[in-house]
Steps between C-alpha positions, in 0.01 A plus 500: 500500500863445410521855364352643821755305708790630290372858522458481878840337548673768291332776698586340834866493406495872420300584811772331702748746350275788600485360853881496503510867398248599768683295764827670405337841543358409842833356616670834419241728656765621749797502259655845460451645153324189364280543192204268456423307183167429335429196284352587159301225328464432129278262305642179359420378150134454414333282239216620278223254406288611204139391455409311185359740241127477440336666205160510665620637833349830611734803533677503836673770700717275718840365384473202269689250711658441838838613635654274766808594695742286697552720805714796598865560576712747693623722219732706722552640848513879519697678771299783653721806559252674731677692776503325837446679828807668653575420865741712703790333681788617720785382274687753283574226245132422442401662169164491325388613157184710497450474121414200288745344257825601673752235605834481679781347298702224667781274384455124512769274351639781281152575362273797569166418656215708642309513827248718686614370839681791665603331826876552465796431725871581523732201473882483507641523151685195371748718308588748775470422873476872577189546287136409542277401208130576466320168447151353496369268770636208294846655469483626140682825424287810445625699200542872447400696189815373322420137586783478753456357852437765764779499760594733785790532740433427864472789742178671393235599754177528304343425161265732315314415179319764298182452299695469174713213634815687600660332802724704728725360771543751783826513697501544881590866443174551313664544162409289197762226480378336177217545249374234259200472269309174534439322168131519411329379182151556368352186342251584226418139412497303828320205340821416316689453824562154636448431871812337644388455860598695812316803360747534211427554131701499179443520127558170315794497261276451197293812576598790277247772574627858462420731791366211708716631785624858538795604717391808698858621552434802277152563635534465874219747564262228379608272787269492800662332799428515873750425776407326828223315318426176316245427229268219594357239266215614276312174567149556639430196715121532483508510119734203479284294736193575289685397183619186680145395590371571149781296344445212742128494415583494129741214563230306689248566222731354236581204723127440537460518121754220460317290758164548327648420159651182640164398647327565168756288316445225754127511442544481123744211524258318731209516256419161356300440187 
């Protein structure tokens, strides 16, 4: 009974982590560019009990012994890079990727980070009052292909962004006032990225994986970007609700197993000779 209680308690703890992952997905169902995560379970250590050898025992086809585990654990959480639906907007600074694995590069505290959220804005530059800087909704600078903040002088009339991420600022006369290439990277190993909150990602300092991220500055034809649009979350609410109910039932089952084991121990302790 004690073993069954330990196994159920271990599994309940890990199921709680899965509930946290599912709840995080549901909470971000309307977050622009959000990528869902799935909890992947692995088996904890198991103990093998061997039967006593018997010389007169008939040949058997089943394993000679019993293997008892102690529950499961969340081995990892995998980010699903499936493309989210693209919704059209009326803002020229709303940009959406239409291919998986591509990220905008932004600068946060002198470090390069990555995001799929293309809801950008123009904010006054701190270095030059006559310039505007392209920033995210949280005020982080959006970088160009040379990892420099994108700035523009005031006085433009319109903004046009091509499919390969080239941004053009149009003067009132109709001429192109300034052209800049938005910094885009292709992440080949997204599972190595660390989620930092606010829809931002970065590679930990101890990760040294060659070609984990590729700068598309020399291959801009591979970029697929759409202006006047935003990529929605790839969370499917119906699927997440189903997973939530299944996980809650599993949690209740393990809680019931602890209760039954406790009752059985009470019965054994109450037996008098």
